C-alpha positions as CSV (number, residue, x, y, z in Angstrom):
1,X,92.0,76.6,72.3
2,X,89.3,76.9,75.0
3,X,92.0,76.4,77.6
4,X,94.1,79.2,76.1
5,X,91.1,81.5,76.2
6,X,90.4,80.7,79.8
7,X,94.1,81.3,80.7
8,X,94.0,84.6,78.8
9,X,90.8,85.7,80.6
10,X,92.4,84.7,84.0
11,X,95.6,86.5,83.3
12,X,93.7,89.6,82.1
13,X,91.6,89.6,85.2
14,X,94.8,89.1,87.4
15,X,96.6,92.0,85.7
16,X,93.5,94.2,86.1
17,X,93.2,93.5,89.8
18,X,97.0,94.0,90.2
19,X,96.8,97.3,88.5
20,X,93.9,98.5,90.6
21,X,95.8,97.5,93.8
22,X,98.9,99.4,92.6
23,X,96.8,102.5,91.7
24,X,95.1,102.3,95.1
25,X,98.5,102.2,96.8
26,X,99.7,105.2,94.7
27,X,96.6,107.2,95.7
28,X,97.6,106.6,99.3
């Protein structure tokens, strides 16, 4: 289960960074 938690944390971080990049491009 530890591996699943790490994968979840990584995917959550990736989605958050992707969303911030998208919002940054939208602000342009």
